[in-house]
Legacy VTK file of the C-alpha trace (Angstrom):
# vtk DataFile Version 3.0
C-alpha trace
ASCII
DATASET POLYDATA
POINTS 759 float
59.158 -72.930 65.236
59.024 -69.128 65.080
62.712 -68.049 65.037
61.606 -64.796 66.628
65.160 -63.574 67.240
66.427 -64.388 63.728
69.090 -66.637 65.232
68.813 -69.416 62.640
71.892 -69.327 60.444
74.321 -71.501 58.493
77.526 -73.264 59.503
79.785 -75.118 57.089
82.052 -77.900 58.354
84.160 -80.082 56.050
82.214 -78.777 53.063
78.825 -79.740 54.536
76.265 -77.023 55.258
74.305 -77.108 58.530
71.697 -74.969 60.262
72.279 -73.712 63.805
70.527 -71.394 66.255
73.400 -69.047 67.002
73.546 -67.415 70.419
75.487 -64.383 69.171
72.460 -63.407 67.090
70.824 -62.186 70.297
73.163 -59.182 70.301
70.952 -57.652 67.605
68.199 -57.550 70.226
70.507 -56.023 72.830
71.182 -59.328 74.578
74.856 -60.106 75.267
75.233 -63.637 76.635
79.030 -63.841 76.455
79.372 -64.269 80.233
76.333 -66.472 80.702
77.388 -69.774 82.335
78.028 -72.639 79.932
75.064 -74.669 81.220
72.652 -71.774 80.773
73.905 -71.176 77.235
72.825 -74.731 76.455
69.385 -74.041 77.937
69.188 -70.787 75.982
69.902 -72.552 72.685
67.178 -75.028 73.614
64.670 -72.204 74.033
65.716 -70.482 70.800
65.324 -73.723 68.860
61.993 -74.637 70.444
60.353 -71.198 70.506
56.732 -71.691 69.473
54.969 -68.805 71.187
53.203 -71.221 73.520
55.434 -73.545 75.535
58.441 -71.325 74.790
57.905 -67.593 74.337
60.090 -64.634 73.483
59.805 -63.558 77.119
61.293 -66.888 78.214
64.291 -66.313 75.955
64.758 -62.707 77.014
64.406 -63.644 80.670
67.103 -66.309 80.457
69.422 -64.019 78.484
68.979 -61.406 81.249
69.661 -64.028 83.956
70.368 -62.503 87.356
72.910 -64.693 89.194
71.715 -63.575 92.628
67.969 -63.833 92.021
65.918 -66.531 93.706
64.722 -68.866 90.908
61.169 -68.005 89.894
61.005 -68.215 86.093
59.800 -71.554 84.777
60.933 -72.732 81.361
60.150 -75.708 79.137
63.297 -77.729 78.451
63.245 -80.310 75.647
66.091 -82.817 76.024
67.568 -84.355 72.884
67.233 -87.901 74.184
66.271 -90.087 77.145
68.504 -92.595 78.933
67.099 -95.566 80.868
68.402 -98.446 82.950
66.488 -101.675 83.370
65.075 -101.168 86.893
63.446 -97.852 86.004
63.246 -98.429 82.254
61.032 -101.519 82.285
58.057 -99.596 83.777
58.452 -96.943 81.070
58.327 -99.569 78.332
55.368 -101.219 80.101
53.520 -97.911 79.863
54.307 -97.607 76.153
53.023 -101.138 75.608
49.864 -100.298 77.563
49.373 -97.201 75.388
49.469 -99.376 72.281
46.781 -101.601 73.784
44.647 -98.562 74.563
45.130 -97.175 71.062
44.033 -100.478 69.559
40.961 -100.670 71.822
39.881 -97.228 70.651
40.210 -98.216 67.001
43.480 -96.415 66.347
46.756 -97.598 64.893
49.049 -98.938 67.649
52.081 -98.382 65.406
51.696 -94.664 66.068
52.737 -95.148 69.693
56.514 -94.688 69.711
59.055 -92.535 71.504
59.415 -89.244 69.654
62.915 -88.695 71.011
65.775 -91.209 70.862
65.619 -93.548 73.862
68.434 -95.848 74.937
68.133 -98.442 77.684
71.168 -100.171 79.185
70.572 -103.353 81.188
72.991 -103.109 84.107
71.082 -103.248 87.399
70.135 -106.923 87.583
73.422 -108.799 87.889
74.258 -109.910 91.436
77.515 -111.090 92.970
76.368 -114.596 93.839
79.851 -115.941 93.204
83.100 -114.067 93.735
86.785 -114.790 94.017
86.863 -117.583 91.427
87.699 -117.808 87.708
84.101 -118.880 87.054
82.411 -115.993 88.873
81.471 -114.024 85.757
79.979 -117.018 83.975
78.054 -118.170 87.053
76.632 -114.733 87.823
75.639 -114.163 84.184
73.795 -117.480 84.030
71.955 -116.764 87.280
71.083 -113.278 86.047
69.446 -114.616 82.886
67.641 -117.366 84.753
66.118 -114.861 87.175
65.317 -112.164 84.650
64.552 -113.996 81.424
60.930 -112.834 81.401
61.917 -109.179 81.849
64.580 -109.467 79.188
62.133 -111.074 76.760
59.826 -108.105 77.300
62.655 -105.678 76.528
63.595 -107.712 73.440
60.011 -107.319 72.261
60.136 -103.576 72.931
63.389 -103.231 71.034
61.722 -104.710 67.952
58.324 -103.085 68.367
59.191 -99.426 68.977
60.980 -96.922 66.807
63.611 -94.675 68.406
64.244 -97.288 71.099
67.504 -99.196 71.497
68.574 -101.672 74.176
72.131 -102.396 75.273
71.970 -106.035 76.447
73.095 -107.322 79.853
76.741 -108.087 80.655
77.897 -105.209 78.476
78.496 -102.362 80.904
77.029 -99.764 83.254
74.610 -97.276 81.725
76.583 -94.125 82.546
79.907 -95.536 81.409
78.385 -96.812 78.158
76.840 -93.371 77.725
80.210 -91.707 78.269
82.214 -94.054 76.071
79.737 -94.575 73.231
76.179 -93.228 73.321
76.807 -89.521 73.937
76.986 -87.364 70.817
77.940 -84.004 72.426
76.400 -82.426 69.318
73.264 -83.790 67.642
72.460 -83.480 63.977
68.897 -83.727 62.687
66.846 -83.267 59.535
63.708 -82.401 61.486
63.913 -78.640 60.958
61.600 -78.486 57.945
59.426 -81.509 58.353
59.905 -84.126 55.651
62.229 -82.187 53.371
65.405 -84.290 53.380
67.241 -81.905 51.036
67.398 -79.185 53.686
70.670 -78.858 55.626
70.707 -80.827 58.889
70.199 -78.920 62.109
72.948 -79.027 64.734
72.191 -78.641 68.433
73.703 -79.640 71.788
73.282 -83.192 73.023
71.131 -82.991 76.157
69.281 -85.669 78.060
67.282 -86.753 81.049
67.682 -90.186 82.570
65.827 -92.407 84.993
68.918 -92.821 87.158
70.258 -90.144 89.470
73.830 -90.572 88.246
72.882 -89.586 84.699
74.922 -86.490 85.607
78.129 -88.392 84.857
77.815 -87.289 81.244
78.246 -83.664 82.382
81.955 -84.466 82.416
81.807 -84.622 78.610
80.105 -81.231 78.381
76.663 -82.795 77.860
73.890 -81.318 80.000
71.708 -83.941 81.645
70.376 -85.137 84.963
68.146 -87.728 86.551
64.376 -87.383 86.625
61.391 -89.415 87.737
59.649 -91.942 85.537
56.730 -89.665 84.649
59.050 -86.872 83.487
61.152 -89.320 81.493
58.107 -90.772 79.758
56.855 -87.275 78.947
60.236 -86.445 77.410
60.143 -89.702 75.432
56.857 -88.563 73.946
58.199 -85.157 72.963
56.880 -83.178 75.895
59.081 -80.590 77.615
60.435 -80.901 81.128
59.286 -77.939 83.195
62.022 -76.428 85.345
62.956 -73.239 87.126
65.938 -71.389 85.712
68.469 -72.350 88.385
71.185 -70.531 90.196
74.628 -71.621 88.995
77.488 -72.092 91.436
80.952 -71.772 89.943
83.575 -74.183 91.257
87.047 -72.904 90.426
89.811 -75.482 90.167
93.471 -74.479 90.330
96.705 -76.440 90.529
97.368 -80.138 89.999
96.608 -83.267 92.003
99.622 -84.258 94.126
101.494 -87.550 94.029
99.432 -90.306 95.631
96.035 -88.592 95.329
93.403 -89.865 92.917
90.282 -88.651 91.164
88.299 -90.485 93.845
89.972 -88.446 96.569
89.157 -85.344 94.547
85.469 -86.113 94.125
85.074 -86.944 97.819
86.649 -83.573 98.627
84.369 -81.784 96.159
81.341 -83.586 97.593
82.252 -82.538 101.129
82.735 -78.903 100.092
79.526 -78.626 98.085
77.422 -80.389 100.717
78.697 -77.896 103.255
77.933 -75.034 100.864
74.423 -76.212 99.970
73.683 -76.576 96.264
70.352 -78.420 96.201
68.351 -77.371 93.156
71.347 -75.575 91.662
73.675 -76.209 88.760
77.386 -76.477 89.546
79.838 -75.477 86.848
83.560 -76.247 87.004
86.063 -73.759 85.611
89.550 -72.410 86.191
93.138 -73.161 85.210
92.941 -76.548 86.933
90.706 -77.859 84.145
93.762 -78.199 81.936
95.208 -80.676 84.450
92.139 -82.896 84.691
91.724 -85.745 82.186
88.182 -86.254 81.027
87.840 -89.446 83.058
88.551 -87.417 86.218
85.888 -84.904 85.182
83.374 -87.698 84.671
84.133 -89.017 88.164
83.363 -85.583 89.630
80.211 -85.135 87.535
78.954 -88.600 88.478
78.529 -87.689 92.137
76.366 -84.582 91.609
73.455 -86.300 93.420
75.746 -86.892 96.395
76.797 -83.252 96.604
73.178 -82.252 96.081
73.303 -80.389 92.773
71.036 -80.927 89.798
74.179 -81.277 87.715
77.921 -80.684 87.911
79.087 -79.756 84.442
82.373 -79.177 82.648
82.547 -77.222 79.369
83.589 -78.671 76.040
87.285 -78.016 75.434
90.346 -79.572 73.802
90.326 -82.406 76.354
86.745 -83.247 75.351
87.780 -83.622 71.723
90.792 -85.728 72.735
88.507 -88.091 74.659
86.062 -88.364 71.765
88.977 -89.399 69.571
90.310 -91.889 72.143
86.896 -93.500 72.608
86.537 -94.148 68.894
84.030 -91.533 67.790
84.294 -90.821 64.036
86.870 -88.186 63.143
84.357 -86.207 61.092
81.961 -86.029 64.014
84.710 -84.854 66.351
85.568 -82.008 63.970
81.878 -81.143 63.858
81.675 -81.020 67.668
84.667 -78.706 67.848
83.506 -76.387 65.058
79.948 -76.127 66.381
81.055 -75.553 69.972
83.423 -72.771 68.928
80.801 -71.115 66.721
78.307 -71.166 69.601
80.692 -69.826 72.234
80.539 -73.171 74.052
84.199 -74.156 73.574
86.253 -73.326 76.642
89.686 -71.752 76.309
91.921 -70.073 78.867
91.335 -66.718 77.156
87.554 -66.744 77.591
86.065 -64.207 80.030
84.966 -65.753 83.307
81.231 -66.405 83.490
79.014 -64.708 86.054
77.977 -67.128 88.810
75.545 -67.031 91.696
78.369 -67.994 94.037
81.902 -69.332 93.707
84.061 -71.888 95.503
87.773 -72.470 94.957
89.773 -75.678 95.365
93.519 -75.978 95.001
93.965 -79.490 93.623
97.378 -79.757 95.281
95.659 -79.871 98.696
93.651 -83.027 97.933
94.731 -85.948 100.123
93.941 -89.683 100.094
90.486 -90.122 101.583
87.500 -92.333 102.224
83.884 -91.385 102.892
81.670 -93.072 105.429
80.508 -94.991 107.261
77.044 -94.137 105.938
77.038 -90.862 103.999
79.062 -89.984 100.886
79.651 -86.419 102.077
81.373 -87.578 105.277
84.922 -87.507 103.964
87.593 -89.054 106.165
91.298 -88.438 105.459
93.087 -91.759 105.214
95.345 -90.615 108.047
92.291 -90.460 110.325
90.369 -93.487 109.039
91.087 -95.769 111.997
90.210 -93.156 114.622
87.125 -92.083 112.685
85.839 -95.640 112.516
86.405 -96.144 116.246
84.324 -93.047 116.930
81.574 -94.107 114.521
81.545 -97.615 115.959
80.707 -96.335 119.424
77.720 -94.445 118.029
76.497 -97.443 116.024
76.755 -99.787 118.988
74.779 -97.345 121.123
71.892 -96.897 118.699
71.578 -100.055 116.629
69.366 -102.964 117.691
71.028 -106.338 118.012
70.877 -108.498 114.896
68.844 -111.686 115.334
70.807 -114.940 115.563
71.283 -116.635 112.209
71.731 -120.416 112.114
74.148 -122.107 109.753
72.235 -124.311 107.325
73.285 -127.654 105.947
74.490 -125.807 102.871
77.437 -124.571 104.920
79.239 -127.802 104.144
79.361 -126.732 100.511
81.102 -123.442 101.289
84.782 -122.757 101.615
86.335 -124.089 104.827
87.142 -120.670 106.228
89.152 -121.881 109.211
91.359 -124.017 107.010
91.849 -121.115 104.641
92.758 -118.882 107.561
95.447 -121.300 108.706
96.926 -121.438 105.232
96.836 -117.649 105.060
98.688 -117.260 108.312
101.241 -119.944 107.623
102.153 -119.322 104.024
100.972 -115.958 102.757
102.548 -113.520 105.153
99.139 -112.075 106.057
97.961 -111.251 109.552
94.669 -112.206 111.135
92.407 -109.439 112.358
92.382 -108.703 116.061
89.978 -106.565 118.047
92.331 -103.677 118.834
95.423 -104.147 116.676
95.311 -106.325 113.564
99.100 -106.592 113.548
99.476 -107.817 117.127
100.736 -111.432 117.384
98.136 -112.238 120.046
95.388 -111.605 117.523
96.354 -114.516 115.294
94.767 -117.959 115.024
91.870 -117.431 117.392
88.544 -119.155 116.731
86.363 -117.463 114.106
83.732 -116.275 116.597
86.265 -114.746 118.943
88.564 -112.899 116.651
88.914 -113.717 112.992
86.146 -111.302 112.281
85.152 -108.662 114.747
83.987 -105.060 114.770
85.688 -103.312 111.877
86.467 -106.399 109.845
86.255 -105.685 106.112
83.981 -108.403 104.734
83.307 -106.798 101.321
85.915 -105.128 99.095
84.437 -104.196 95.734
85.972 -102.453 92.752
82.659 -101.376 91.319
80.592 -98.513 89.900
80.872 -96.279 86.860
82.111 -93.531 89.205
85.567 -95.098 89.208
85.709 -97.980 86.733
85.341 -95.435 83.911
88.674 -93.959 84.982
91.735 -95.810 83.636
94.138 -94.120 86.051
92.517 -95.487 89.214
91.843 -98.894 87.667
95.455 -99.240 86.556
96.546 -98.020 89.999
94.537 -100.845 91.569
96.136 -103.357 89.216
99.664 -102.099 89.873
99.107 -102.156 93.628
97.818 -105.723 93.334
100.905 -106.684 91.321
103.282 -105.285 93.911
101.320 -106.872 96.751
101.438 -110.313 95.165
105.135 -109.945 94.422
105.735 -109.176 98.101
103.733 -112.215 99.181
100.611 -110.457 100.451
97.109 -111.854 100.002
93.516 -110.782 100.484
92.231 -111.785 103.900
90.046 -114.921 103.748
86.973 -113.261 105.244
86.918 -110.558 102.537
84.490 -111.011 99.646
86.460 -109.308 96.865
85.030 -108.494 93.443
85.724 -106.609 90.223
82.722 -105.289 88.274
83.753 -102.784 85.581
81.299 -100.561 83.774
82.735 -101.438 80.378
84.465 -104.321 78.635
87.199 -101.904 77.625
88.401 -101.975 81.249
89.123 -105.696 81.272
90.810 -105.323 77.882
93.379 -102.787 79.053
93.946 -104.566 82.378
94.616 -107.740 80.409
96.844 -105.899 77.939
98.872 -104.519 80.853
99.118 -107.960 82.452
97.442 -106.686 85.616
94.335 -108.870 85.549
96.412 -111.851 86.685
97.443 -110.105 89.892
93.937 -108.888 90.651
92.743 -112.474 90.173
95.382 -113.711 92.617
93.937 -111.339 95.217
90.445 -112.704 94.393
89.373 -109.550 92.561
88.091 -111.760 89.750
85.627 -110.390 87.232
82.089 -110.902 88.583
80.077 -109.015 85.963
79.672 -105.878 83.896
77.058 -104.008 85.877
76.273 -101.990 88.978
76.549 -104.959 91.395
77.735 -103.953 94.873
77.262 -100.211 94.339
73.471 -100.615 94.241
73.319 -103.363 96.852
73.704 -106.390 94.570
76.691 -107.573 96.590
75.238 -111.056 96.957
75.343 -113.188 100.094
78.236 -113.410 102.497
79.550 -116.865 103.313
77.413 -118.691 105.854
80.148 -118.742 108.485
80.769 -115.017 108.156
77.048 -114.285 108.233
76.541 -116.405 111.340
79.444 -114.749 113.146
78.047 -111.286 112.349
74.628 -112.208 113.715
75.804 -114.198 116.725
78.164 -111.482 117.941
76.146 -108.502 116.631
79.202 -107.289 114.744
79.616 -103.999 112.941
81.499 -105.153 109.874
82.622 -103.066 106.923
82.300 -102.832 103.156
84.881 -100.806 101.230
83.839 -100.035 97.664
84.698 -97.699 94.821
81.057 -96.650 94.492
79.115 -93.442 94.947
76.633 -94.234 97.717
77.012 -95.857 101.099
73.720 -95.372 102.929
73.252 -97.714 105.840
72.043 -101.128 104.688
72.428 -100.274 100.996
75.493 -102.371 100.217
74.505 -105.475 102.183
71.870 -105.879 104.884
74.405 -107.581 107.162
77.101 -104.924 106.801
76.566 -101.808 108.869
79.511 -99.600 107.914
80.254 -98.716 104.299
83.193 -96.684 103.049
83.703 -95.206 99.594
87.294 -95.308 98.388
89.440 -95.362 95.271
90.052 -98.761 93.615
93.652 -98.989 94.896
92.457 -98.290 98.440
89.801 -100.987 98.024
92.596 -103.446 97.261
94.626 -102.155 100.206
91.761 -102.705 102.641
91.231 -106.200 101.256
94.854 -106.897 102.162
94.509 -105.326 105.614
91.134 -106.909 106.320
90.113 -104.369 108.928
89.348 -100.699 109.506
91.497 -101.052 112.608
94.562 -101.139 110.406
96.022 -97.650 110.029
97.181 -97.928 106.440
99.634 -95.043 106.730
101.343 -96.233 109.903
100.791 -99.970 110.273
101.919 -102.757 107.940
99.515 -104.538 105.645
101.322 -107.766 106.445
104.656 -109.521 106.231
106.478 -110.478 103.064
108.062 -113.844 102.345
111.204 -112.885 104.259
109.320 -111.747 107.346
109.733 -108.058 106.564
106.813 -105.726 107.237
105.097 -104.375 104.123
103.501 -100.947 104.322
101.061 -99.316 101.905
103.739 -96.832 100.829
105.894 -99.772 99.716
103.393 -100.961 97.117
101.560 -97.751 96.138
102.295 -97.022 92.440
103.683 -93.651 91.400
101.826 -91.326 89.057
104.537 -91.929 86.460
104.022 -95.704 86.629
100.265 -95.300 86.298
100.463 -92.840 83.411
102.954 -95.000 81.510
100.645 -98.020 81.657
97.566 -95.981 80.715
99.358 -94.414 77.760
100.566 -97.777 76.443
97.450 -99.878 76.959
94.310 -97.719 76.676
93.776 -97.355 72.935
91.170 -96.187 70.456
91.086 -99.651 68.902
89.823 -101.157 72.162
86.793 -98.863 72.229
86.031 -99.395 68.551
86.232 -103.176 68.894
84.169 -103.481 72.070
81.386 -101.166 70.904
81.147 -102.478 67.336
78.340 -104.887 68.314
77.151 -103.214 71.497
73.456 -103.888 70.728
74.002 -107.509 69.674
74.466 -109.132 73.081
75.868 -112.504 74.076
74.475 -115.978 73.433
72.119 -115.718 76.429
70.528 -112.561 75.020
70.363 -113.822 71.456
68.712 -117.055 72.605
65.643 -115.121 73.776
63.108 -115.352 70.962
60.063 -113.079 70.787
57.318 -112.656 68.219
57.430 -109.332 66.317
53.901 -108.235 67.288
52.530 -104.686 67.354
51.126 -105.176 70.852
52.545 -107.152 73.731
51.046 -110.525 74.650
50.488 -110.003 78.370
50.698 -113.031 80.652
48.126 -112.607 83.412
50.087 -115.032 85.598
53.300 -113.029 85.337
54.631 -111.466 88.523
57.215 -109.383 86.633
55.290 -107.608 83.867
51.606 -106.675 84.003
49.357 -104.434 81.935
48.660 -101.417 84.180
45.072 -100.155 84.468
45.944 -96.494 83.855
44.316 -96.313 80.414
41.174 -98.299 81.147
38.061 -96.286 80.374
40.042 -93.482 78.782
37.908 -91.530 76.269
39.087 -90.721 72.758
39.080 -87.018 73.599
40.493 -85.970 76.986
38.270 -84.107 79.405
39.113 -80.482 80.213
41.700 -79.928 82.911
40.324 -79.073 86.333
41.799 -77.936 89.611
42.961 -80.459 92.171
40.888 -79.876 95.291
41.386 -81.213 98.836
44.633 -83.004 97.965
46.248 -84.752 100.908
49.904 -85.134 101.843
51.164 -88.611 100.973
54.508 -88.362 102.759
55.924 -85.788 105.167
59.613 -86.629 105.420
62.561 -85.594 107.542
66.025 -84.765 106.229
68.199 -87.425 104.578
65.240 -89.553 103.481
66.186 -90.815 100.032
64.524 -92.711 97.226
66.248 -95.782 98.661
63.907 -95.500 101.639
60.761 -94.637 99.667
61.030 -97.142 96.833
63.664 -99.732 97.682
65.517 -101.567 94.967
66.935 -104.317 97.150
65.733 -107.645 98.463
62.060 -108.360 99.158
61.220 -109.540 102.661
58.803 -112.430 103.065
56.574 -110.508 105.494
56.402 -107.342 103.364
53.281 -106.548 101.293
55.237 -107.367 98.127
56.485 -110.613 99.656
52.981 -111.657 100.654
51.723 -110.859 97.146
54.423 -113.027 95.573
53.750 -115.934 97.928
50.040 -115.713 97.093
51.064 -116.070 93.448
53.120 -119.217 94.128
56.532 -117.538 93.972
59.082 -119.113 96.305
61.115 -116.706 98.484
64.275 -117.932 96.763
62.812 -116.586 93.495
61.669 -113.198 94.820
64.574 -111.416 93.099
64.664 -107.684 93.981
62.180 -104.833 94.131
63.844 -103.159 91.161
63.287 -106.181 88.949
59.562 -106.197 89.763
58.790 -102.577 88.912
57.117 -103.698 85.704
54.301 -105.061 87.876
52.298 -102.292 89.532
50.812 -104.780 92.005
54.227 -105.402 93.575
54.990 -101.707 93.860
51.624 -100.884 95.415
LINES 1 760
759 0 1 2 3 4 5 6 7 8 9 10 11 12 13 14 15 16 17 18 19 20 21 22 23 24 25 26 27 28 29 30 31 32 33 34 35 36 37 38 39 40 41 42 43 44 45 46 47 48 49 50 51 52 53 54 55 56 57 58 59 60 61 62 63 64 65 66 67 68 69 70 71 72 73 74 75 76 77 78 79 80 81 82 83 84 85 86 87 88 89 90 91 92 93 94 95 96 97 98 99 100 101 102 103 104 105 106 107 108 109 110 111 112 113 114 115 116 117 118 119 120 121 122 123 124 125 126 127 128 129 130 131 132 133 134 135 136 137 138 139 140 141 142 143 144 145 146 147 148 149 150 151 152 153 154 155 156 157 158 159 160 161 162 163 164 165 166 167 168 169 170 171 172 173 174 175 176 177 178 179 180 181 182 183 184 185 186 187 188 189 190 191 192 193 194 195 196 197 198 199 200 201 202 203 204 205 206 207 208 209 210 211 212 213 214 215 216 217 218 219 220 221 222 223 224 225 226 227 228 229 230 231 232 233 234 235 236 237 238 239 240 241 242 243 244 245 246 247 248 249 250 251 252 253 254 255 256 257 258 259 260 261 262 263 264 265 266 267 268 269 270 271 272 273 274 275 276 277 278 279 280 281 282 283 284 285 286 287 288 289 290 291 292 293 294 295 296 297 298 299 300 301 302 303 304 305 306 307 308 309 310 311 312 313 314 315 316 317 318 319 320 321 322 323 324 325 326 327 328 329 330 331 332 333 334 335 336 337 338 339 340 341 342 343 344 345 346 347 348 349 350 351 352 353 354 355 356 357 358 359 360 361 362 363 364 365 366 367 368 369 370 371 372 373 374 375 376 377 378 379 380 381 382 383 384 385 386 387 388 389 390 391 392 393 394 395 396 397 398 399 400 401 402 403 404 405 406 407 408 409 410 411 412 413 414 415 416 417 418 419 420 421 422 423 424 425 426 427 428 429 430 431 432 433 434 435 436 437 438 439 440 441 442 443 444 445 446 447 448 449 450 451 452 453 454 455 456 457 458 459 460 461 462 463 464 465 466 467 468 469 470 471 472 473 474 475 476 477 478 479 480 481 482 483 484 485 486 487 488 489 490 491 492 493 494 495 496 497 498 499 500 501 502 503 504 505 506 507 508 509 510 511 512 513 514 515 516 517 518 519 520 521 522 523 524 525 526 527 528 529 530 531 532 533 534 535 536 537 538 539 540 541 542 543 544 545 546 547 548 549 550 551 552 553 554 555 556 557 558 559 560 561 562 563 564 565 566 567 568 569 570 571 572 573 574 575 576 577 578 579 580 581 582 583 584 585 586 587 588 589 590 591 592 593 594 595 596 597 598 599 600 601 602 603 604 605 606 607 608 609 610 611 612 613 614 615 616 617 618 619 620 621 622 623 624 625 626 627 628 629 630 631 632 633 634 635 636 637 638 639 640 641 642 643 644 645 646 647 648 649 650 651 652 653 654 655 656 657 658 659 660 661 662 663 664 665 666 667 668 669 670 671 672 673 674 675 676 677 678 679 680 681 682 683 684 685 686 687 688 689 690 691 692 693 694 695 696 697 698 699 700 701 702 703 704 705 706 707 708 709 710 711 712 713 714 715 716 717 718 719 720 721 722 723 724 725 726 727 728 729 730 731 732 733 734 735 736 737 738 739 740 741 742 743 744 745 746 747 748 749 750 751 752 753 754 755 756 757 758
């Protein structure tokens, strides 16, 4: 590297000398970057460190230092992320390509051992677990066993890759969700490296900001920790793995000023839904969003991570918070080494990256302001995350949306009940018990609390339009946040103590993004009450948030199809596109974990949670949401007592070891992968066949044709689905031709290691 601006200097921390590329050194060249946005300072350091006169030039550095907030982006730069983050749906194809490269290298007479990621790569297996069983003490065990049975071949391939490649680590299944594991353990905030002077280990290590790209859109969650990163496509991720830069335009940066404090009864989920609504209305596609203002001091890091997580939903490339005292506090809480935390603080302060109230306000392309005290309890839906609905208007909003859905949606085909129905729960019997002993109310068409609605036949009234058939505490968006998880547990405790119960037609589930969550819920004694409301642990993974909600009961499914019902899923996730959560559920609402529990108790969107009772207690007295909603003081007391550093240290001590299922997978430590030509999961792609030893010169692309011309709101969910495979689809026909039974199709995402399925 050229060090053309003489910015390479020394920093001593705890008696250890380090090298850094200091931003203040640019002042000698007449470049003052004091008021450059935090995110652009990170990009600027990246350019200084990687200046080579070719991919990164002095003009690139000068241009970024002279950034014009109002200019339309036109300057392209080469950004080299520190690491790459993968999940198993999108990560398997990347590892397949690496394995194919080794084969190609061997065919050409080279050494396959030379094919390795040049940047650290971490893959977290979290997308494959499905909620086949829910509401029982055995749900987690059953779902884990089914997950391994379905995906053993894929997992064996990843086990091989973990052994074969350098710079590649795999977090096994049933451990957590990729973005929560990244937040709680993988993220460094500041990297240290000895790569500055080649193979001279005696030279001081180089310090630089932790940055990343990931093959999942919600990679942005790590922005809450002050780490710059976002989701990219597979090709870009693989290029970054192999040391190539990611080309990008220097973006506009929108400042989002936060003032005040969240009011009593409002949660981080309500806040992020409000932020999403505001930024969608503003329009921030292709832009960075940077949060600042006095309100930062009142936002715990978990709240920041919740906001950063939903950057794809509000349309920004990223939504970042600066490193500050709260960042260091979280690093300490989550068990990072004390010496490393001091290093992060010292480096960030030296680089002008450590936020304090006294710092001058950065220059932004545009600015929005939100007074946190105005945030109110909310949901978002029924099919877009930016469509925020105040809880006070939820019933009326659903009624309005229902009319539209009934006018435009085709009738669902009838669905017969199979013989297997006899093995399912006797729903009618359970309903009778619910009505007679639990103080709950059955769901009616217009008013779920009306006496006339009770005890009607299933088809006529137990489920109808608006019935909540899925209630899922799921997704890293919220399960990474102790305050909302504890709130859900406390609400469950109070509900059980008042004699309330989850409605029988609701499929309830709890799928945290980390084992730390179940530890502190257990420590607080709240897991018992969640279990009593059937929010039993179903897995540590994405589950319902990505559509792995599993099947509804046969009786519920038949009623939905026979009566063409618009039923509802309420989940603490980040996306709710139509059909994403479950193909049989048409309306999906995002909500905080405590509201998920509340809707499981109500059983219907027709219940106005602020004005109508959730049910009757054991004495016949009406119980309203306000009666069981925990106070901020109650929540904070439990969080303070039960969420400890020791929990994080213990749970992440063997994070790469895996459970007995994972350890039972044996693979041979070979340099190249032994491809199975009969496999329908993993196949050697033909991309490197016939490739010469020396690449041909680049040439222009001529007469290229448009592959897809798309309207607004078309997402990757539509283009490359990750859900179930239909029998009559091209992929389904391919699998049947290869003797795969429809019951064993699994999902599109699990088959991405086979190019034939995806084509």
